[in-house]
N, C-alpha and C positions, 0 to 999 in steps of 0.2 A: 534522518537515519545517521547513526554514528559510524564513521568510517575510520579505519586505522590511518593515522597521520603519515605523511611522507617524511620520514626521518633520515633515510639513507639514500646515498647517491653513488652510482658507479661511474667511474671515469676510465674508459678503455684507452690506455696511453702506451701500449706495447708496440705500436706500429713503427716501421723503419723510417718513414719520412723520406722516401727515395726521391720524391719530386723536388726536394730542396737540397739534394746533394750538390757540392760537398759540405755545405754548411751543417748538415745534420749527420755527418760522419761521426762526430764526437759529442754533439749537442742534440738532445731530443727535440723534435719539432715543436713539442708543447712548451719548450722553454724559449723559443724564438720570441723576441719582444715586439709588441706593438707599442712603439715609443719607449716607455720605461717600465712596462709590465709584461711579463711573459703570458702567452696565450692561456696557460693553465690557471694563472691568477684570475683572469677575467671569468673563467668558468666557475672557479671556486667562490669568487665574490657573488656571482649570480646564485649559486646554490645556497650560500649563507643568507642572502636576502630573502630567499624563499622558505627559510626555516629549517633547512637541512642541517642535521647534527653530526652525522657520521659520513666521512668521505672515504670511499673505497677505490683505490687506484689499482687497476689491473696493469701491471708493468711487465717489462721484458729486460733483456740484457742491455746494459748501458743507459739505464733510465734512473739511476740513483739520484741524479741532480734534481729531479722533479720532487722527490721526497725531501731532499736537503733544503730546497727552497722554502719549505714550510717548517723547517727546524729552527731552533734558536742558534744564532751565530754569535757566540760569546765574545770572540776576539773582535769581530766587527763592531758589535754594540759597545764593548768596552772602549775601543779606540774612538768611536764617534762621541761617546759620552765624555771621554777625557778631553776632547777638543771642543766641548760645549755645543755639539750639534744635536739637533732634535732627532729622536728615534721614531717620531710619528710615521715617517715614510715606511717603516717596517711593520706597522700595526697589522696590515692586511695579510702579512705572511705568517702570522702567529696562529697556530691551531691549538685548541685546548687539548692537553695531554689525553691520549686514548681515543681521540676523535678522527685520527687518520690511520687507515689500515691499508696494507698492500698485499697483493696476491700475484703470483707469477703466472703468465701465460707462456708456457715453455715453447710451444709451437705456434706459429702464426697461421691459424686456421680460419680467420675471419672474425667479424664483429660478433656474430652470434656465439661463437666459441669463447671469445673474450668475456662476454657477459656471463656465460655459463660458469666460467672459472670463479666467479664471485658468489656462487650459489650458497656456500656454507655461511658466508657472512651476511648475506641478505636474509636468509632464513625464511620465515613465513610472513614477511612484511611486504607491502607494496614499496616500490623504490623508484627513484629517478635515474635517468641515464643522461650524461653529458658527453657530447663529442667535442673536445676542446678546439679543434680547428674550425668548427662552425662558431664564429664569433657573433653573438646576438646582443645587440645594443638597444635598449628600450627602457621606458619608465612607466610602470615597474618592469623588471627584467622578465625575460621569457618564461623562466621556470616559475616565478611568482604568479604570472598570468595563468600558467597551467595548473598550479596548485589551487588557485581560486576556482578554476573550472572543475577540478577534481572534487573539491568540497561540494560542488553543486550536483555533479552527475556520477561521480565514482568511476569504478572500472579502470579501463586503460585509456591513456591519452597520448597523442603524438602531436608535435608542433608541425605546422605546414606553412608553406609559402607558395605563391604563384610564380611560375617561371615561363619564359617563352617556350612554345611547343617543341622547338628544335633542341631544347636542352633536357627534355624529360628522360632520355636514355641514359643519363649520367646519375640518376637518383632513384630512390624508392618513391613510388607514386601511389596515391590513394584512389580508390573508387568511392566517390562520395555518395552518401545516402541523404537522409532527411536533414534539413537545415534547422538546428535547434535554436540558434541565435546568430546575429551577424558574425560572431567570431567562433562559433561552435557548430561542427558538422559531424553527423554520424558517419562512421567508416564501415563500409560493407565489403571492402576488398582491398588488397595491397599487392603491388607488383614491384619486384626489384629490377631496376634498370631495363624497362621495356623498350621495344622499338617504338619510334615515334608514332607509327600508324596503329600500334597496339595499346598505347597508353590510355587508361580509363579517364584521365583528367590531366591537367597541368599543375596539380597541387602536389608538391614534393615534400617528403619528410625532411625536416630541417635540423636534425641533430639534437633534439630534446625529446625525452620520453618519460612517461609515468606508467609503469607496468605492474601488474599483479604478480605475485611470486610463482604462480602456475606456469609462467613462461619458462622457468628453469626446467621444469619437467618436460616441456615440449622440446626444449633445446637438447635434451639428453639423447634423443634419437633423430635429431634433425639432420638430414643429408645435405650434401654440398649443393650449392645453387650457383648463381651468377658468379663468374670469375673463378669457379672451382673452390669457393669458400663457403663456410657455414654462415648463412645470412640470417640476421635477426629479423629482417622483414618477412622471410619465409615462415619463421616460427610464429610471428604475430598473426600472419594470414591464416594459419591453421587454427588459431584461437578465436577468430571472428565467428560469431554465431553461438559460441559457448559463454562469452563474457561481453559486457558492453565495451565498445570501442568508439572513441570520438577523436576528432582532429581539432586542435586549437589554432586558428589563424593568428600568428604572432603580430602584434601591433608594435612594430619597431623595425630596425634595420638588421639584415643578416649579411655577414661577410664570409665568403668562402676562403678562409685562410689556408686551406690545403692547396690552393693554387697561388702561383706567384703574383698574378695580376690582382687577385682578391686580397692578398697580403698587402700589396702596395696601396690599394684602394682604402683598406681599413686604416693603414698608417696615416694617410693623408687626411681622411675625413675625421678621424679622432683627434688629430693634431689641430685641425681647423676648429674643433669644438672646445679646445682648451684655451682659456683666456691668457695663460702664460706663454702660449706659442702661436696663437692664431695670426697675429699681425706679421710676425716674421715668416711664417709659412706662406701666407698670401703673397708676400713680396717674392719669395722663391718661386712660387707657381707662376706668377706674372712674368718673371724673368725667363723661366724655362719656356713658357708659351711663346714669348717674343722671339726666343732663339729658334724655336721650331718654325715659326712663321717666316 
């Protein structure tokens, strides 16, 4: 069966980032760096690896630096070239003209509302969603794994990971159905931030989605849910039974960079994975551990 390819991706980046104040008073949380690359760069790189062509940023006030990061910095490049420095380090920040689109979410009404704001650009195509503060590291990347699954089963897909049962109330959780393969599971229900005793599983939605365009019509009249916000999970739950829904268990590591501890964990682990830093970072960790002991 020929399916429409996944060419577009929505990045909801209008959030206030209050958990990282005062750092995020003037800097978007998506621009906070894990070593030398901002969070949004990791998400964009993952999208491009998966064959995504058009990047749709749903932004808010004070978020212009996210777009500027992917613009051409003439003065910087001219200065670096004049000093004989390589511009290769900037290659990942270059987006083909016309492939980055922004739309405003004027009022912070939740993730579901942010996605709905991109409806005119998404049009009648299936599309991906990336939550940039969910840093997903794997080979291949999470979205490429999902696109491969989409090419097999079509419909709607969400990435999932197992967490301890005492953490399920912080996430959207799936009710699993039939096991299609070791990494692919049918989804027969979704619950946003359930109580531990009410959770249908410990498989949480981990910040990556492939959805059919009909979700936009569902979001049009979606009422407020958990936290008094319009939840994407609630809209997806209403679609189950009308369209195929599957969960892809991500083969890789996920870092919750919306939390300070997760941000530090990601920084340390990615630094240890880099040949140019690993030895120095190991020395630092040993020294700090010795001081704690």
